[in-house]
N, C-alpha and C positions, 0 to 999 in steps of 0.2 A: 453810290459806291458798289463795286463788285462784291457779290456774296463771298465771304471768306472761304467756304468750302469749294466754291467754283474756282476761286483764285488758287487754292491748293492743288486742285485737280489740273488746272492749267499749268501750274509749275511742274507737276510730275510729267505732263505731256511734253513740255519743253525740254525737260531733262532727258526723256527718252529720245527725242529728236536729236539733241546735241550728242548723245552717246552714239546714236546711229550714224551721225556725221563724223564719227571717229574722234571727237574731242575727248581727251583723257577724262575719266570719270571724276577725278578729284577736282579738276577745273570746272567741269560741268556743275557739280554739286555746289562749289563755292559761288559760282555765278548765279545759279538759280536761287540758292539760299540767301545770298547777299541781296539780290534784287528784291526777293520776296519780303525780307525783313524791312528793307527800305520803304517798300510800298505800304506795308502795314503800319510801321511805327516811325518812319522817317529816317533820314540819313544820320541824325545825331546818335540814335541807338545803335545803328549799324557800325558807325565809327567807334563807338564805345566797345562793342563786341570785338571788333578787330584788334583793339588795343589790348584786351585781356584774355580773349578766348584761346588763342594759340598757346600762351604760357599755361593757362589753366588746364588745357587738355594734355599737353606734352609733359607737364611736371608730375602727372599721376605716377605714383611709385610702381603700380602694377604694370604700367606700360614699359618700364625699364627692362622687363623680361623679354620683350620683343626683339631688340637688336642682339641680345645675347644668344637667343635660340637661333636667330637668323645666321649669326656668325658661326655658331656650332655646326649648322648645316652646311655653310659655305666651306668651312674647314674640312668637314667629313667628306665632302665631294672631291677633295684633293689629296686625301691621305691613303687611298687604297682600301678603305673600309668596304666599299661596294664590291670590289673584286673578291675580297675575303669572304663576304657574306654569300655571294653567288657560288663560289667554289664549295663552301661548306654545305649550302643547301643542295647543290647538285650532287655532292658525294652521298647525301642521304636519300635523295629522291630521283636522281638522274637515271637509275636503272629501270624505272617504271615507264610504261608507254605514256608519253606526254610529260615525263618526269622533269625534263629540262625547263619546260614552261612552268611546271609547278614550283621548281626551284627558283625561277625568276619571281614568282609571286611571293614566296617566303622571303627572298632577299629584299624585295621591295618593302615588305612589312618591316624587316629589320632596319633597313636604311631609313625608312620613313620615321621610325622611332627615334633616330638620331637627328635627321635633317628637319623633320617637322613641316615639310613642304611637298605638295603633290607634284608640282612642275619640276622641282629639283630631283625628286625621286624618279619620275618618269625619264627625265633627261639623262641622269647619271646611270641608272640601271639599264636604260636602253643602249648606251654605249658599251656596257659590259656584256649584256646578255644577248643582244642581237647577233653578234658574230657566231656565238655558240649555237644559237637556234638555227641559223643558216647552215652551219657546218653539219648539223644533224638532219638537214633537209626538212625542217618544219615548214608547213604551209605559211605563206605570207600573212594570211588572215589570222591564224592562231598565234604566230610569233608576235606580230605587232599588236594584235588585240589584247593578248595577255599582258604585255608590257604597259600599254595605255591604261588598262584596267588596274594593274598592280600599282600604278602611280597614284591612283586616288586614295590609296591606303595612307599616304603621308598626311592627308588633311585631318584624319580622325585619330590614328594611333598616337597617343601622347609621347612626347610633347608636341603640340600642334599650335602654330602661330594663329591660325584662324579660330581655333578653339579658345585661345587666350583672348582674342578680340571679342568673340561672342560673350565670354564671361564678363568682360569689362563693360560691354554695352548693357547687359541686363543685370549687372551688379551681382553676379554669381561668384562663388568661391572657385578660384582656378584649380586648386587641388581637388576639389569635389568633382569638377568637370573632367579632369584627367582620369579620376577613378571611374567615373561613369562611362568614359569612352573605351575603357580597356576591354571589357567583354564584347561589346559590339564590334570592336576592331578585330579581335581574335575570331569572332564569328564570320567576319568578312573574309579573312584568310582561308578559313575552312571551306566556306561556300565557293570561293574562287577555285580552290584546288579540286573540289568535287565537280565544279563546272568543267574544268579541263578534262577530268576523268570521263565525264559524260561525252564531251566533245570528241575525244579520241576513240571512244567506244563506237560512236556513230560513224566517224570518219577516221579510221585507223591510220591512213596514210598522212593525215594532217600532223600527227605527232609521233614519229617513230620511237621505238624503244631504244634507249641508250645502253651502253655497257656499264657494268658495275665497276666501281673504283677498286684498285687493289688495296691491300691493308695499309701500306705506307702512305699512299695518296689519301685514303680515307682519314687516317689519323692526322695527317698534316692539315687537311682541309677543315676538319673538325676543330683542331686547336686554333686555326685562324679566326674562328668565330668568337672565341673567348673574349678578346678585347671589346667587341661590340656588346656582349652580354654584361661585361664588367661595367662599361660606361652606362648602359641602360639601367643596370641594377643600382649603381651608385646614385645616378641622377633621380630616377623615379622612386627607387626604394627609399632614398633619403627624404624625398618629399612626403611619401605616404607614411613613413615612420615618424615624421614630425621633426627631423633633425634640422631642416631648413625649409624656407618657403621657396616658390618657384624662381625668384630672381637669383638668389645665391646658388640654387641648384643649376641654373643655366650657366652661371659663371664657372661652377665646378665642371660642368660638361664641356665647356670651351677649353678649360685647362687640360682635361683628360684627352680630348681629341687632339689638342696641340701636342701634348707629350707623345701620344701614339704616332702622330705624323713625324715628329722630330726623330723618334727612335727608328722609324722606317726610312728616314732620309727623304721623305716626300714633301716636306714643308720648308723649302728654302725661302729666301727673300721674295722671289717672284710670285710663287703661289700664295704667300702670306699677304702680299700687297693686293693681289687679285681678290682674295677672300675679303679683305677689309673694304675694298672698293665696292664689291658686290653687296656687302652688308650695308654700307652707307647708302647706296642707291635704293636697295629694297626697303630699308627702314624709312628713308625719306619719303618714298612712295606711300608706304603704309600710313605714316603720320599725316601726310597731306590729304589722303583720303579720309582719315579720321577727322581732320579739321572740316573738310567739306561736309561730311556726314553730320557733324555737330551743328553746322549752320543750317542744313536742311532740317534737322530735328527741331531747332529753335523756331524756324519759319513755320513748320507744320504744327508745332504745339501751340504757337500763338494764334493760328487760325482755327485750331481745334479739329483738324482733319482726323488724327488717330482716334480721338474721343467720338467724333461723329460716326466714324466707321464702326467702332465698337457698339455704339448705341443702335446703329442700323442693324447690325448682326443680332444683337440681343432682341430687338423688336421683331426680327424675322422668325423667332422661335426655332431656329435651327438647333439640332442636338449638338452638344459640345464636340463629339467625335466627328460629326459632319463638318464642323468649322475647321477642325484640325486637318482633316483630309483635304479640304478646299485650299487651305494655306499651303500645305505640302505640295499639292498639285501646282499651285502658282509658283512656288520655288523651283519646281522642275522646269516649268516653262521659261521662267526668267533665267535659269541656268543655261538655256540655249543661247542667250544673248550676252550675259555678263560673266566675268570671272568670279571665282568663289568669294574672295575677300571683299570685292566691291559689292556683291550681292548681300552678303551678311551685313555690311555697314549700312547699306541703303534700305534694306527691307525689314530687318529685325526690329528697328525702332518703331515700325508701323505694326508689325504682326504681333510682337510680344504684348503691347498694351491691350490688344483685342482679346488674346487668350487670358491675360491677367484679369480683365474685366469680367469675362465669362466665368473665370475661376472664383471670383469673389462677388459675382453679381447675382442674377436671378436664380442661377442653378445651385448656389452655395447653400449649405445647411450649417448648423452649428458646429458639426464635427468634420465635415468633408467639403471638398471643393467641387466645382462643376465636373471635373474629370476624375473624381474619387480620390484625389490626392491633395496634399498641401501645395500652396503656390510655389514654395521652394522646390519641391519635387517636380512640379510641372515645368519649372524653369530648366531643370536638368534634363528631363525627359524630352522636352521640345527641342532643346539645344542639340542633343545627339541626333534626333530625327532630322532636324533642319540641316545639320552638317552632312548627313548621309545623302539627302536629296540634292544638296549643293554639289556633292561629289559627282552626282549623275551628270551635271552640266559639263563636267570636264571630259566626258566621253560621249556627249550628245551633240548631234549637228544642230545648227551650222557652226557654232563656236568650237566646242570640243577641244579645249586647249591641249589636253594630253595627246589627243589624236594628232594634232598638228605637230607637236614636239616629236612624237615617234615617227611620223611620216617624213619629217625633215631628216631623220637619221636613216630610215629605210627607204631610200630613194627609188629602189627597184620594186617597191610594193605600192600600187595605187591606193590613194586615200580611201576610196570606196571599199577596198578589201579590208582596211583597218577598221572602218565602221562596221562592216559585216562581222569582223572578228570580236568586236566589243559587245555585239548584241546579246550573246549568251550571258555575259557578265552583267549587263544591264538588267536582264531578267533575274539574275541571282541577287542583285542589289534590291530590286523591288520585293523579292521574297524576304530579304532581311528587314526591310521597312515593315512589311506585314507582321513579321515575328515580333518586332519591337513594339508595334502598335498593340498587338494582341497580348503581349506579356511585358508590361513596363518593368517588371522586376529584373529583366535582363540588363536594364540600364541602371536601376535604382538600388539593386541589392548590394553591390560592392561599396558604393558611397555610404550606405547605411551601416555596413559592417565596420568600415574604417572610422566612421564618426562615432560608432558605439563603443 
């Protein structure tokens, strides 16, 4: 009989080939996981898993937050929130050299806090900001690069669907993960704005200086941002204050965005139906990928591949931080091939047991873990780091989903120019990863304060 570890590695190789052949990743994982379980334990067990697994996965209460936040983002994309955010940010920053691009970054952060999706953020803000960037004669590289990079903020700034899925996979507290993401998310916004400032200092013609808004325009644009701040404050503030958990918070967010859209007259029957259809499609995709990931997890756990990998790393005597760096580098490379959600679902069930074993294995002492922190803190710290490097895949060739989205909107800018434009932001992201690795407190301080 084939060695179980060899069978597991063969299964992973087949999975990669199927994905390379453009098979949807959910179907690829279901096929490989199902065949693997059948080969190891026979068809009876596989049929038993199919009978109960889907209900067991999809009836988890924490998962009910996913369609609600997806619907919140779908509604927000149709209510005019993105335009209001961009106008407000541009009123504050547009007078600076490169200020309109900075405003696009700030607006992406604000919209990402409501939408919770990187692709939705890139697509929506691209439609709003690209015409203004072209009107002010921004270079194609800076205009498209800043929007593609700004879109990645949607994956980390809470509420984030991918962050929720990570928390469910590693059994972390969703509220704690939201709190841990806040400071790194704000840090990304600051670094991106500084990146634009450095860019236009080196190449002044890439981002011309805009005119200052008059007092009436400034006041109107600033007031237009208030609804977003109210929605963000009620949803996340209520979660952090303990008034409700994420699922009711998401429902409150949907209601607030719907009310805002109705008051603006932008959510008629047509947009509502479109938002509901988009939510159903996106949620169905996420749930199907979750099912495939669970089948893969069962297959791999039954052959012992995650444990074998952890034992091999422990036997190699690599320092814990070296292991962390290797795993993060692997995530960056995988991000060139897979979308963010698929990568989290496929890879984290393998990577997290390795770190957990190191944390409680030969490096552990009575009072501390291999990384000098508790396993719960490691779960939070690694999650934020993992999501940041997963973000990089959204702007990294050959996939670079955000780049493709923006390029589809900016047809007069070659894709190679967009990739050139995101390169400085990639460097800024790597600097952020280095900061969070060097100073874990940037991630862990706020959850500690809120839990204290």
